[in-house]
Backbone as JSON Lines, residues from 0, in Angstrom:
{"i":0,"aa":"M","n":[-23.08,-130.6,-151.9],"ca":[-24.04,-129.95,-151.91],"c":[-24.53,-130.16,-153.09]}
{"i":1,"aa":"Q","n":[-25.98,-129.47,-152.81],"ca":[-27.05,-129.01,-154.22],"c":[-27.04,-127.16,-154.7]}
{"i":2,"aa":"S","n":[-27.47,-127.08,-155.59],"ca":[-27.57,-125.62,-155.85],"c":[-28.3,-124.67,-154.91]}
{"i":3,"aa":"Q","n":[-29.67,-125.38,-154.47],"ca":[-30.42,-124.54,-153.4],"c":[-29.49,-124.85,-151.65]}
{"i":4,"aa":"D","n":[-28.65,-125.15,-151.75],"ca":[-27.96,-125.09,-150.82],"c":[-26.3,-123.91,-150.28]}
{"i":5,"aa":"L","n":[-26.38,-123.52,-151.92],"ca":[-25.53,-122.88,-152.58],"c":[-25.95,-121.23,-151.86]}
{"i":6,"aa":"A","n":[-27.08,-120.53,-151.84],"ca":[-27.38,-119.29,-151.23],"c":[-26.98,-119.28,-149.73]}
{"i":7,"aa":"P","n":[-27.24,-119.93,-149.4],"ca":[-26.64,-120.09,-147.61],"c":[-25.36,-119.75,-147.51]}
{"i":8,"aa":"V","n":[-24.58,-120.61,-147.99],"ca":[-23.03,-120.66,-148.08],"c":[-22.75,-119.37,-148.1]}
{"i":9,"aa":"L","n":[-23.3,-118.95,-149.81],"ca":[-22.78,-117.76,-150.5],"c":[-22.96,-116.53,-149.61]}
{"i":10,"aa":"V","n":[-24.14,-116.22,-149.19],"ca":[-24.44,-115.48,-147.63],"c":[-23.57,-115.53,-146.17]}
{"i":11,"aa":"L","n":[-23.32,-116.43,-146.14],"ca":[-22.14,-116.35,-144.27],"c":[-21.0,-116.15,-145.41]}
{"i":12,"aa":"F","n":[-20.66,-116.61,-146.32],"ca":[-19.06,-116.16,-146.48],"c":[-19.71,-114.47,-147.26]}
{"i":13,"aa":"V","n":[-20.18,-113.98,-147.61],"ca":[-20.6,-112.59,-147.53],"c":[-20.4,-112.25,-147.15]}
{"i":14,"aa":"F","n":[-21.31,-111.93,-145.51],"ca":[-21.28,-111.88,-144.13],"c":[-20.09,-111.87,-143.46]}
{"i":15,"aa":"M","n":[-19.3,-112.85,-143.67],"ca":[-17.69,-112.94,-142.68],"c":[-17.12,-112.3,-143.56]}
{"i":16,"aa":"V","n":[-16.48,-111.94,-144.66],"ca":[-16.24,-110.87,-145.42],"c":[-16.29,-109.23,-145.02]}
{"i":17,"aa":"A","n":[-17.32,-109.24,-145.28],"ca":[-17.79,-107.88,-144.5],"c":[-17.29,-107.62,-143.14]}
{"i":18,"aa":"A","n":[-17.74,-108.33,-142.11],"ca":[-17.58,-108.5,-141.03],"c":[-15.69,-107.86,-140.82]}
{"i":19,"aa":"A","n":[-15.32,-108.95,-141.71],"ca":[-13.88,-108.85,-141.69],"c":[-13.3,-107.79,-142.13]}
{"i":20,"aa":"W","n":[-13.97,-107.37,-142.78],"ca":[-13.54,-105.71,-143.66],"c":[-14.0,-104.5,-142.65]}
{"i":21,"aa":"I","n":[-15.1,-104.53,-141.78],"ca":[-15.31,-103.9,-141.21],"c":[-14.01,-103.64,-140.25]}
{"i":22,"aa":"V","n":[-13.91,-104.86,-139.23],"ca":[-12.79,-105.05,-138.15],"c":[-11.72,-104.14,-138.82]}
{"i":23,"aa":"W","n":[-11.61,-104.76,-139.88],"ca":[-10.38,-103.8,-140.44],"c":[-10.08,-102.57,-140.96]}
{"i":24,"aa":"V","n":[-11.03,-102.36,-141.05],"ca":[-11.17,-100.52,-141.62],"c":[-11.01,-99.88,-139.97]}
{"i":25,"aa":"L","n":[-11.64,-100.04,-139.02],"ca":[-11.89,-99.77,-137.75],"c":[-10.73,-99.88,-136.59]}
{"i":26,"aa":"S","n":[-10.04,-101.14,-136.74],"ca":[-8.42,-100.91,-136.71],"c":[-7.62,-100.14,-137.26]}
{"i":27,"aa":"S","n":[-7.49,-99.8,-138.84],"ca":[-6.85,-99.36,-139.51],"c":[-7.1,-97.66,-138.72]}
{"i":28,"aa":"N","n":[-8.22,-97.25,-139.06],"ca":[-8.31,-95.76,-138.65],"c":[-7.89,-95.39,-137.09]}
{"i":29,"aa":"R","n":[-7.9,-96.57,-136.03],"ca":[-7.86,-96.22,-134.93],"c":[-6.54,-96.14,-134.76]}
{"i":30,"aa":"R","n":[-5.59,-96.75,-135.34],"ca":[-4.4,-96.78,-135.65],"c":[-3.71,-95.04,-136.3]}
{"i":31,"aa":"R","n":[-4.38,-95.14,-137.42],"ca":[-3.88,-93.96,-137.95],"c":[-4.44,-92.65,-136.9]}
{"i":32,"aa":"Q","n":[-5.51,-92.63,-135.98],"ca":[-5.65,-91.28,-135.04],"c":[-4.64,-91.35,-134.08]}
{"i":33,"aa":"R","n":[-4.19,-92.79,-133.74],"ca":[-3.04,-92.76,-132.3],"c":[-1.81,-92.12,-133.04]}
{"i":34,"aa":"V","n":[-1.59,-92.44,-134.37],"ca":[-0.2,-91.73,-135.41],"c":[-0.77,-90.35,-135.01]}
{"i":35,"aa":"A","n":[-1.84,-90.18,-135.6],"ca":[-1.54,-88.2,-135.87],"c":[-1.64,-88.03,-134.54]}
{"i":36,"aa":"E","n":[-1.8,-88.22,-133.24],"ca":[-2.01,-87.68,-132.06],"c":[-0.41,-87.37,-131.54]}
{"i":37,"aa":"I","n":[0.16,-88.93,-131.69],"ca":[1.68,-88.51,-131.69],"c":[2.5,-87.07,-132.54]}
{"i":38,"aa":"Q","n":[2.02,-87.99,-133.18],"ca":[2.44,-86.82,-134.66],"c":[2.23,-85.0,-133.85]}
{"i":39,"aa":"K","n":[0.9,-85.41,-133.88],"ca":[0.41,-83.62,-132.95],"c":[1.22,-83.1,-131.85]}
{"i":40,"aa":"E","n":[1.66,-84.14,-131.08],"ca":[2.57,-83.69,-129.86],"c":[3.6,-83.38,-130.0]}
{"i":41,"aa":"M","n":[4.22,-84.26,-130.55],"ca":[5.93,-84.02,-131.31],"c":[6.2,-83.09,-131.79]}
{"i":42,"aa":"H","n":[5.1,-82.12,-132.25],"ca":[5.29,-81.28,-133.72],"c":[5.04,-79.8,-132.69]}
{"i":43,"aa":"L","n":[4.16,-80.15,-131.67],"ca":[3.71,-78.94,-131.02],"c":[5.28,-79.06,-129.93]}
{"i":44,"aa":"K","n":[5.7,-79.67,-129.53],"ca":[6.44,-79.48,-128.47],"c":[8.33,-79.03,-129.62]}
{"i":45,"aa":"M","n":[7.62,-79.5,-130.47],"ca":[9.44,-78.96,-131.23],"c":[9.42,-77.67,-131.59]}
{"i":46,"aa":"F","n":[7.46,-77.27,-131.63],"ca":[7.45,-75.95,-132.36],"c":[7.87,-74.66,-131.18]}
{"i":47,"aa":"E","n":[7.54,-75.5,-130.38],"ca":[7.58,-74.42,-128.84],"c":[8.79,-74.13,-128.26]}
{"i":48,"aa":"K","n":[10.09,-75.08,-128.8],"ca":[11.38,-74.84,-128.42],"c":[11.95,-73.93,-129.32]}
{"i":49,"aa":"F","n":[11.8,-73.16,-130.4],"ca":[11.7,-72.26,-130.87],"c":[11.64,-70.96,-130.47]}
{"i":50,"aa":"G","n":[12.71,-70.08,-130.4],"ca":[12.34,-68.49,-129.55],"c":[11.44,-67.87,-130.39]}
{"i":51,"aa":"T","n":[11.53,-67.85,-131.7],"ca":[11.52,-66.08,-132.39],"c":[11.14,-67.06,-133.7]}
{"i":52,"aa":"S","n":[10.35,-66.43,-134.29],"ca":[9.8,-66.74,-135.63],"c":[10.99,-66.75,-137.03]}
{"i":53,"aa":"Q","n":[12.16,-66.12,-137.0],"ca":[13.11,-66.78,-137.69],"c":[13.64,-67.89,-137.19]}
{"i":54,"aa":"D","n":[14.2,-68.25,-136.35],"ca":[14.46,-69.46,-135.7],"c":[13.61,-70.47,-136.17]}
{"i":55,"aa":"L","n":[12.55,-70.43,-136.42],"ca":[11.93,-72.07,-136.72],"c":[11.77,-71.58,-138.02]}
{"i":56,"aa":"L","n":[11.53,-70.21,-138.74],"ca":[11.73,-70.28,-140.42],"c":[12.87,-70.88,-140.9]}
{"i":57,"aa":"A","n":[14.15,-70.45,-140.47],"ca":[15.62,-70.66,-140.8],"c":[15.52,-72.49,-140.48]}
{"i":58,"aa":"Y","n":[15.0,-72.96,-139.52],"ca":[15.26,-74.38,-139.15],"c":[14.07,-75.05,-140.34]}
{"i":59,"aa":"L","n":[13.02,-74.63,-140.86],"ca":[11.87,-75.24,-141.52],"c":[12.44,-74.8,-142.71]}
{"i":60,"aa":"Q","n":[13.82,-74.47,-143.53],"ca":[14.18,-73.99,-144.38],"c":[15.08,-74.89,-145.18]}
{"i":61,"aa":"S","n":[15.86,-75.55,-143.34],"ca":[17.03,-76.31,-143.44],"c":[16.65,-78.14,-144.08]}
{"i":62,"aa":"E","n":[17.71,-79.13,-144.29],"ca":[17.19,-80.31,-144.73],"c":[16.23,-80.91,-143.68]}
{"i":63,"aa":"A","n":[17.2,-80.97,-142.51],"ca":[16.35,-81.73,-141.39],"c":[14.81,-81.06,-141.2]}
{"i":64,"aa":"G","n":[14.32,-79.75,-141.41],"ca":[13.08,-79.23,-141.47],"c":[12.2,-79.54,-142.48]}
{"i":65,"aa":"R","n":[13.12,-79.78,-143.93],"ca":[11.98,-80.24,-145.01],"c":[11.63,-81.81,-144.39]}
{"i":66,"aa":"R","n":[12.5,-82.3,-144.04],"ca":[12.21,-83.64,-143.69],"c":[11.1,-84.21,-142.39]}
{"i":67,"aa":"F","n":[11.31,-83.05,-141.79],"ca":[10.29,-82.95,-140.28],"c":[9.42,-82.73,-140.98]}
{"i":68,"aa":"M","n":[8.84,-81.67,-141.47],"ca":[7.79,-81.16,-142.36],"c":[6.84,-82.36,-143.0]}
{"i":69,"aa":"D","n":[7.8,-83.1,-144.45],"ca":[7.72,-84.15,-145.11],"c":[6.57,-85.35,-143.95]}
{"i":70,"aa":"S","n":[7.4,-85.66,-142.57],"ca":[6.93,-86.62,-141.78],"c":[5.53,-86.03,-141.08]}
{"i":71,"aa":"A","n":[5.2,-84.93,-141.49],"ca":[3.78,-84.88,-140.76],"c":[2.92,-84.8,-141.3]}
{"i":72,"aa":"A","n":[2.8,-85.27,-143.06],"ca":[2.01,-86.01,-143.68],"c":[1.54,-87.72,-142.6]}
{"i":73,"aa":"I","n":[0.43,-87.49,-142.48],"ca":[-0.25,-88.84,-141.9],"c":[-0.35,-90.04,-142.7]}
{"i":74,"aa":"E","n":[-0.58,-89.57,-143.63],"ca":[-0.76,-91.09,-144.37],"c":[-0.25,-90.82,-146.34]}
{"i":75,"aa":"H","n":[0.9,-91.41,-145.93],"ca":[1.69,-90.98,-146.95],"c":[1.59,-92.0,-148.32]}
{"i":76,"aa":"A","n":[1.54,-91.51,-150.08],"ca":[1.02,-92.18,-150.58],"c":[1.92,-93.05,-151.4]}
{"i":77,"aa":"R","n":[1.87,-95.14,-150.93],"ca":[2.41,-95.45,-151.46],"c":[2.74,-96.1,-152.22]}
{"i":78,"aa":"P","n":[2.14,-96.27,-153.76],"ca":[1.91,-96.47,-154.84],"c":[2.3,-97.73,-155.14]}
{"i":79,"aa":"L","n":[3.54,-98.19,-154.62],"ca":[4.55,-99.27,-155.35],"c":[3.51,-100.24,-153.99]}
{"i":80,"aa":"G","n":[3.61,-99.98,-152.93],"ca":[2.72,-100.86,-152.34],"c":[1.62,-101.29,-152.68]}
{"i":81,"aa":"R","n":[1.24,-100.61,-152.52],"ca":[-0.52,-100.98,-152.98],"c":[-0.52,-101.47,-154.22]}
{"i":82,"aa":"I","n":[0.02,-100.92,-155.03],"ca":[0.12,-101.82,-156.45],"c":[0.68,-103.52,-156.53]}
{"i":83,"aa":"L","n":[1.62,-103.71,-155.47],"ca":[2.25,-104.9,-155.07],"c":[0.88,-105.43,-154.08]}
{"i":84,"aa":"R","n":[0.64,-105.29,-153.13],"ca":[-0.91,-105.89,-152.6],"c":[-1.51,-106.54,-153.76]}
{"i":85,"aa":"S","n":[-2.13,-105.5,-154.66],"ca":[-3.03,-105.76,-155.46],"c":[-2.25,-107.03,-156.44]}
{"i":86,"aa":"I","n":[-1.81,-107.15,-157.12],"ca":[-1.09,-107.97,-157.69],"c":[-1.1,-109.82,-156.74]}
{"i":87,"aa":"Q","n":[-0.53,-109.58,-155.81],"ca":[-0.21,-110.6,-154.92],"c":[-1.74,-111.04,-154.52]}
{"i":88,"aa":"T","n":[-2.93,-110.41,-154.39],"ca":[-4.29,-110.5,-154.47],"c":[-4.59,-111.32,-155.64]}
{"i":89,"aa":"G","n":[-4.52,-110.29,-156.73],"ca":[-4.87,-110.99,-158.16],"c":[-4.19,-112.36,-158.19]}
{"i":90,"aa":"L","n":[-3.31,-112.86,-158.12],"ca":[-2.35,-113.74,-158.34],"c":[-2.95,-114.71,-157.41]}
{"i":91,"aa":"T","n":[-3.09,-114.75,-156.12],"ca":[-3.76,-116.06,-155.17],"c":[-5.07,-116.14,-155.54]}
{"i":92,"aa":"L","n":[-6.24,-114.85,-156.42],"ca":[-7.15,-115.45,-156.66],"c":[-7.01,-116.1,-157.66]}
{"i":93,"aa":"L","n":[-6.4,-115.59,-158.96],"ca":[-6.16,-116.38,-159.84],"c":[-6.16,-117.75,-160.01]}
{"i":94,"aa":"V","n":[-5.06,-118.32,-159.06],"ca":[-4.64,-119.63,-158.87],"c":[-5.54,-120.22,-158.5]}
{"i":95,"aa":"V","n":[-5.84,-119.35,-156.89],"ca":[-7.34,-120.59,-156.55],"c":[-8.75,-120.76,-157.67]}
{"i":96,"aa":"G","n":[-9.22,-119.3,-158.53],"ca":[-9.5,-119.76,-159.49],"c":[-9.5,-120.79,-160.32]}
{"i":97,"aa":"L","n":[-7.81,-121.36,-160.75],"ca":[-8.01,-122.09,-162.03],"c":[-7.74,-123.16,-161.21]}
{"i":98,"aa":"G","n":[-7.36,-123.4,-160.09],"ca":[-7.44,-124.95,-158.84],"c":[-8.73,-125.29,-159.29]}
{"i":99,"aa":"L","n":[-9.83,-124.5,-158.64],"ca":[-11.14,-124.8,-158.84],"c":[-11.26,-125.41,-159.89]}
{"i":100,"aa":"L","n":[-11.39,-124.31,-161.49],"ca":[-11.85,-125.05,-162.74],"c":[-10.88,-125.75,-163.17]}
{"i":101,"aa":"F","n":[-10.05,-126.33,-162.37],"ca":[-9.31,-127.53,-162.87],"c":[-10.21,-128.97,-162.02]}
{"i":102,"aa":"L","n":[-10.93,-128.53,-160.86],"ca":[-11.27,-129.15,-159.94],"c":[-12.59,-129.95,-160.3]}
{"i":103,"aa":"H","n":[-12.95,-129.41,-161.43],"ca":[-14.32,-128.94,-162.17],"c":[-14.86,-130.21,-162.28]}
{"i":104,"aa":"G","n":[-14.62,-130.78,-162.99],"ca":[-14.61,-132.27,-163.89],"c":[-14.25,-133.08,-163.08]}
{"i":105,"aa":"R","n":[-13.55,-132.72,-161.85],"ca":[-12.63,-134.08,-161.05],"c":[-13.77,-134.65,-159.91]}
{"i":106,"aa":"V","n":[-14.25,-133.56,-159.62],"ca":[-15.33,-133.74,-158.47],"c":[-16.52,-134.57,-158.57]}
{"i":107,"aa":"S","n":[-17.25,-134.8,-157.66],"ca":[-18.46,-135.68,-157.8],"c":[-19.4,-134.87,-158.4]}
{"i":108,"aa":"Q","n":[-20.66,-135.0,-158.89],"ca":[-21.55,-134.34,-159.43],"c":[-21.99,-133.46,-158.82]}
{"i":109,"aa":"S","n":[-22.49,-133.47,-157.39],"ca":[-23.11,-132.61,-156.6],"c":[-21.91,-131.48,-155.97]}
{"i":110,"aa":"W","n":[-20.55,-131.73,-156.07],"ca":[-19.55,-130.54,-156.39],"c":[-19.17,-129.61,-157.15]}
{"i":111,"aa":"S","n":[-19.83,-130.32,-158.3],"ca":[-19.0,-130.07,-160.05],"c":[-19.38,-128.52,-160.2]}
{"i":112,"aa":"E","n":[-20.9,-128.37,-159.74],"ca":[-21.22,-126.69,-160.3],"c":[-20.98,-125.94,-159.3]}
{"i":113,"aa":"D","n":[-20.54,-126.44,-157.56],"ca":[-20.07,-125.42,-157.22],"c":[-18.57,-125.09,-157.24]}
{"i":114,"aa":"T","n":[-17.45,-126.25,-157.53],"ca":[-16.49,-125.94,-158.11],"c":[-15.74,-124.69,-159.26]}
{"i":115,"aa":"L","n":[-17.36,-125.2,-160.23],"ca":[-17.83,-123.73,-161.46],"c":[-17.46,-122.73,-160.97]}
{"i":116,"aa":"V","n":[-18.74,-122.5,-160.37],"ca":[-19.21,-121.26,-159.42],"c":[-17.63,-120.24,-158.99]}
{"i":117,"aa":"F","n":[-17.77,-120.86,-157.98],"ca":[-16.55,-120.32,-157.15],"c":[-15.33,-120.16,-157.92]}
{"i":118,"aa":"G","n":[-14.53,-121.42,-158.59],"ca":[-13.87,-120.85,-159.48],"c":[-13.57,-119.82,-160.41]}
{"i":119,"aa":"V","n":[-15.03,-119.76,-160.86],"ca":[-14.75,-118.67,-162.36],"c":[-15.05,-116.93,-161.18]}
{"i":120,"aa":"L","n":[-15.74,-117.26,-160.19],"ca":[-15.56,-115.88,-159.2],"c":[-14.33,-115.32,-158.82]}
{"i":121,"aa":"A","n":[-13.43,-116.93,-158.5],"ca":[-12.53,-116.17,-157.81],"c":[-11.25,-116.03,-159.38]}
{"i":122,"aa":"F","n":[-11.62,-116.74,-160.27],"ca":[-10.28,-116.35,-161.88],"c":[-10.83,-115.13,-162.0]}
{"i":123,"aa":"A","n":[-12.11,-114.54,-161.92],"ca":[-12.84,-112.97,-162.31],"c":[-12.24,-111.81,-161.3]}
{"i":124,"aa":"I","n":[-12.46,-112.3,-160.29],"ca":[-12.18,-111.43,-159.11],"c":[-9.87,-111.08,-159.22]}
{"i":125,"aa":"G","n":[-9.65,-111.98,-159.96],"ca":[-8.16,-112.33,-159.13],"c":[-7.77,-111.86,-161.07]}
{"i":126,"aa":"I","n":[-8.62,-111.58,-161.82],"ca":[-8.44,-110.81,-163.19],"c":[-8.55,-109.32,-162.65]}
{"i":127,"aa":"G","n":[-10.07,-109.37,-161.72],"ca":[-9.97,-107.42,-161.49],"c":[-8.68,-106.88,-160.83]}
{"i":128,"aa":"F","n":[-8.16,-107.28,-159.96],"ca":[-7.29,-107.0,-159.34],"c":[-5.87,-106.78,-159.84]}
{"i":129,"aa":"L","n":[-5.97,-107.66,-160.46],"ca":[-4.47,-107.37,-161.68],"c":[-4.69,-106.61,-162.59]}
{"i":130,"aa":"L","n":[-5.77,-106.3,-163.23],"ca":[-6.45,-104.98,-164.1],"c":[-5.94,-103.76,-163.26]}
{"i":131,"aa":"S","n":[-6.9,-103.7,-162.23],"ca":[-6.74,-102.74,-160.88],"c":[-5.14,-102.11,-160.73]}
{"i":132,"aa":"A","n":[-4.41,-103.46,-160.55],"ca":[-2.5,-102.92,-160.39],"c":[-2.05,-102.47,-161.79]}
{"i":133,"aa":"G","n":[-2.68,-103.02,-162.77],"ca":[-1.82,-102.29,-164.09],"c":[-2.29,-101.11,-164.09]}
{"i":134,"aa":"V","n":[-3.71,-100.75,-163.97],"ca":[-4.34,-99.25,-164.08],"c":[-3.79,-98.57,-162.64]}
{"i":135,"aa":"S","n":[-3.43,-98.79,-161.36],"ca":[-3.14,-98.2,-160.74],"c":[-1.16,-97.41,-161.2]}
{"i":136,"aa":"Y","n":[-1.1,-98.42,-161.85],"ca":[0.66,-98.79,-161.84],"c":[0.74,-97.53,-163.05]}
{"i":137,"aa":"W","n":[0.01,-97.78,-164.11],"ca":[-0.22,-96.9,-165.6],"c":[-0.39,-94.64,-164.97]}
{"i":138,"aa":"L","n":[-1.05,-94.84,-163.79],"ca":[-1.76,-93.31,-163.28],"c":[-0.88,-93.27,-162.41]}
{"i":139,"aa":"S","n":[0.33,-94.12,-161.59],"ca":[1.15,-93.47,-160.8],"c":[2.02,-93.04,-161.74]}
{"i":140,"aa":"K","n":[2.62,-93.9,-162.46],"ca":[3.29,-93.37,-163.48],"c":[3.71,-92.26,-164.02]}
{"i":141,"aa":"S","n":[2.13,-92.54,-164.87],"ca":[2.06,-90.99,-165.44],"c":[1.93,-89.74,-164.57]}
{"i":142,"aa":"W","n":[1.54,-89.71,-163.51],"ca":[1.3,-88.85,-162.34],"c":[2.44,-88.42,-161.6]}
{"i":143,"aa":"G","n":[3.46,-89.58,-162.16],"ca":[4.54,-89.31,-161.37],"c":[5.29,-89.4,-159.85]}
{"i":144,"aa":"L","n":[3.98,-90.26,-159.3],"ca":[3.88,-90.18,-157.71],"c":[5.01,-91.91,-157.95]}
{"i":145,"aa":"L","n":[5.06,-92.26,-158.28],"ca":[6.33,-93.56,-158.86],"c":[7.9,-93.19,-158.07]}
{"i":146,"aa":"D","n":[8.11,-91.81,-159.47],"ca":[9.52,-91.49,-159.68],"c":[9.3,-90.56,-157.8]}
{"i":147,"aa":"K","n":[8.59,-89.95,-157.38],"ca":[8.24,-89.48,-155.72],"c":[8.86,-90.35,-154.77]}
{"i":148,"aa":"E","n":[8.29,-91.48,-154.88],"ca":[8.53,-92.93,-153.54],"c":[9.49,-93.13,-154.07]}
{"i":149,"aa":"I","n":[10.11,-93.27,-155.2],"ca":[11.59,-94.26,-155.3],"c":[12.75,-92.46,-154.7]}
{"i":150,"aa":"S","n":[12.57,-91.66,-155.23],"ca":[13.31,-90.56,-154.96],"c":[13.71,-90.62,-153.17]}
{"i":151,"aa":"S","n":[12.03,-90.51,-152.52],"ca":[11.94,-90.73,-151.25],"c":[12.75,-91.27,-150.91]}
{"i":152,"aa":"Q","n":[13.31,-92.73,-150.91],"ca":[13.61,-93.96,-150.32],"c":[14.75,-94.11,-150.48]}
{"i":153,"aa":"R","n":[15.44,-93.06,-151.25],"ca":[16.56,-92.52,-151.51],"c":[17.54,-92.17,-149.92]}
């Protein structure tokens, strides 16, 4: 591959990544909408069962009522899962980048420049993901989000 052949490959790659991201966003949004609709119906049926507002208030103040209301939040903050995904993605891209940089001097001249470009790019993105995970961990810990998640899992 020559360097002028690199532009169409990069455009195709970016287009495919963007298309995959759009599909993921749409499917994720659709799933969240279904979950929200199911939760709404469940909560409405639950509230219809109570005869008076005092019964409902007593239930909501109980431990089971608090858990029920906590489940009403559609999107729970799960910083540990997101941080771990960033670490996994970052390490994977870092290893791919290092592998391509390792191949840089060991492949034919026509591929050498491409492996260098893609290797540096993957390496830099991997470092970015790892830095993002570190900052997310630090912010989550300083805001107390990790303590809330760990205590809710017990």
